[in-house]
C-alpha positions as CSV (number, residue, x, y, z in Angstrom):
1,M,24.1,101.6,-39.0
2,E,23.9,98.6,-41.3
3,R,24.0,95.8,-38.7
4,F,20.8,97.2,-37.0
5,R,18.8,97.9,-40.1
6,F,16.1,95.4,-39.1
7,L,15.6,97.0,-35.7
8,D,12.3,98.9,-35.6
9,H,12.8,100.4,-32.1
10,L,14.6,99.9,-28.8
11,T,13.0,100.9,-25.5
12,L,14.9,101.3,-22.2
13,T,13.0,101.8,-18.9
14,A,14.2,102.1,-15.4
15,S,12.3,102.1,-12.1
16,F,13.1,102.4,-8.4
17,T,10.7,101.5,-5.6
18,W,11.0,102.5,-2.0
19,S,8.4,101.4,0.5
20,A,7.7,102.1,4.1
21,Q,4.7,101.1,6.2
22,E,3.4,101.6,9.7
23,L,1.0,99.2,11.2
24,S,-1.2,99.7,14.2
25,P,-2.9,97.1,16.4
26,D,-6.2,98.8,15.9
27,S,-8.1,95.7,14.8
28,Y,-10.7,93.2,16.0
29,F,-8.2,90.5,15.1
30,Y,-5.4,91.8,17.4
31,D,-5.3,89.6,20.4
32,E,-2.3,89.8,22.7
33,D,-4.1,87.4,25.1
34,D,-3.7,84.5,22.5
35,L,-1.4,82.0,24.3
36,L,-1.4,79.3,21.6
37,D,0.8,81.0,19.0
38,R,3.4,83.1,20.6
39,I,6.6,84.6,19.2
40,L,9.6,85.6,21.3
41,Y,11.6,88.4,19.7
42,N,14.3,90.6,21.4
43,G,13.2,89.4,24.8
44,Q,9.5,90.3,24.3
45,S,6.5,88.1,23.9
46,Y,4.1,88.8,21.0
47,S,1.0,87.3,19.5
48,V,1.2,86.7,15.7
49,A,-0.9,89.8,15.0
50,G,1.2,91.9,17.5
51,F,4.4,90.7,15.9
52,S,3.3,91.9,12.5
53,V,2.9,95.4,14.0
54,V,6.5,95.3,15.3
55,T,8.0,94.0,12.1
56,G,5.7,95.9,9.7
57,N,8.4,97.6,7.8
58,M,11.0,94.8,7.9
59,D,10.5,93.9,4.3
60,I,12.3,94.6,1.1
61,P,12.3,98.4,1.3
62,M,14.1,99.2,-2.0
63,R,13.9,97.6,-5.4
64,A,15.2,98.7,-8.8
65,Q,14.5,97.5,-12.4
66,L,16.2,98.1,-15.7
67,A,14.4,96.8,-18.8
68,M,15.2,96.8,-22.5
69,M,12.6,95.9,-25.2
70,T,13.4,95.6,-28.9
71,S,11.1,95.2,-31.9
72,W,12.5,93.7,-35.2
73,Y,11.3,93.1,-38.7
74,E,8.3,95.5,-38.7
75,G,7.1,94.2,-35.4
76,R,7.3,90.5,-36.3
77,F,9.8,89.7,-33.6
78,N,10.1,91.3,-30.1
79,L,12.8,90.5,-27.6
80,G,13.2,92.0,-24.1
81,F,15.2,91.6,-21.0
82,A,14.6,92.9,-17.5
83,A,17.1,93.0,-14.6
84,N,15.4,93.2,-11.2
85,Y,17.4,94.0,-8.1
86,N,16.2,93.8,-4.5
87,F,18.6,95.8,-2.2
88,P,20.0,94.3,1.0
89,F,17.8,94.8,4.0
90,T,17.4,93.7,7.7
91,G,14.5,91.6,8.4
92,V,13.5,88.8,10.9
93,E,13.3,85.1,10.6
94,D,12.0,82.1,12.5
95,T,15.0,80.3,14.0
96,G,13.1,77.0,14.2
97,R,13.7,76.9,17.9
98,T,11.1,77.1,20.7
99,Q,11.6,78.5,24.2
100,V,9.4,78.6,27.2
101,F,9.1,82.3,28.3
102,E,6.9,83.2,31.3
103,G,5.5,79.7,31.4
104,V,4.3,79.8,27.7
105,R,6.0,78.1,24.7
106,H,7.2,80.6,22.1
107,D,8.7,80.3,18.6
108,V,12.0,82.2,18.7
109,W,12.5,84.9,16.0
110,E,15.7,86.9,15.4
111,D,17.0,89.7,13.3
112,K,18.7,88.7,10.0
113,D,20.6,90.7,7.4
114,F,19.4,89.6,3.9
115,D,21.6,90.0,0.9
116,G,20.7,91.8,-2.3
117,T,19.2,89.7,-5.1
118,L,19.5,90.1,-8.9
119,T,17.1,88.3,-11.2
120,V,16.9,88.5,-15.0
121,D,13.7,87.9,-17.1
122,L,13.4,87.3,-20.8
123,H,10.3,88.1,-22.9
124,S,10.0,87.3,-26.6
125,N,7.2,87.2,-29.2
126,L,7.3,85.9,-32.8
127,V,4.5,86.6,-35.3
128,L,4.2,83.3,-37.2
129,L,1.4,84.5,-39.6
130,R,-0.1,87.9,-40.3
131,D,-2.9,88.5,-42.8
132,G,-4.6,91.8,-42.5
133,H,-6.1,91.9,-39.0
134,R,-5.6,88.2,-38.4
135,S,-2.4,86.9,-36.9
136,V,-0.8,83.9,-35.1
137,S,2.0,84.6,-32.7
138,L,4.2,82.5,-30.4
139,T,5.3,84.0,-27.0
140,L,8.1,82.7,-24.8
141,V,8.7,84.1,-21.3
142,A,11.5,83.0,-18.9
143,N,11.2,84.5,-15.5
144,N,14.2,84.4,-13.2
145,L,16.4,83.1,-16.1
146,F,19.4,82.2,-14.0
147,N,17.3,80.5,-11.2
148,E,18.4,82.9,-8.5
149,I,16.5,82.1,-5.3
150,G,18.1,84.9,-3.3
151,N,16.9,85.0,0.3
152,A,14.0,82.6,-0.2
153,S,13.6,79.6,2.1
154,A,11.2,76.7,2.4
155,N,9.4,75.5,5.5
156,N,6.3,73.6,6.4
157,S,3.9,76.5,5.9
158,N,5.7,77.6,2.7
159,P,7.1,74.4,1.1
160,F,8.0,75.9,-2.3
161,I,10.7,78.3,-3.4
162,K,9.9,80.1,-6.6
163,G,12.8,79.7,-9.0
164,R,13.1,79.8,-12.8
165,S,9.8,79.5,-14.7
166,F,8.9,79.3,-18.4
167,W,5.7,80.2,-20.1
168,L,5.0,79.3,-23.7
169,G,1.9,80.7,-25.4
170,L,0.2,80.7,-28.8
171,T,-2.1,83.6,-29.6
172,T,-4.4,84.0,-32.5
173,T,-6.3,87.1,-33.5
174,F,-9.1,87.1,-36.0
């Protein structure tokens, strides 16, 4: 095909990740008697460590990725895209409310259905100079190209939401 004559190769990859975990309170750090930081969830009182045991698998249980990488002009230019999808899931979130339960102040947490999230990444590399084993190349990476924040939220303990980011690099080999 004439219009693709400068294409050296095209690579497609796909992956699917499913995760599950079970946590147990068998730890020296597990302290249900801690009355300073308590969480109220579904009518039950938990310490922070005890709550992590209850919600251990309430994370993003399924993810998929489809990636395409191309190489052009005898490897002088590479261009790739990756689409990353986090499937919808049910998790928990801090409501921001507090409630006194059995005489102790608790942070109130509730179940929440999180939507699926699609992000797209771009990776490119251009060889500016090649002479034998020496080379100079320019790399540009754009993660989360469309600035999709999905289910992320900021709070006092996590004040930043990771959005679109760029990385520009110059590499020399000699």
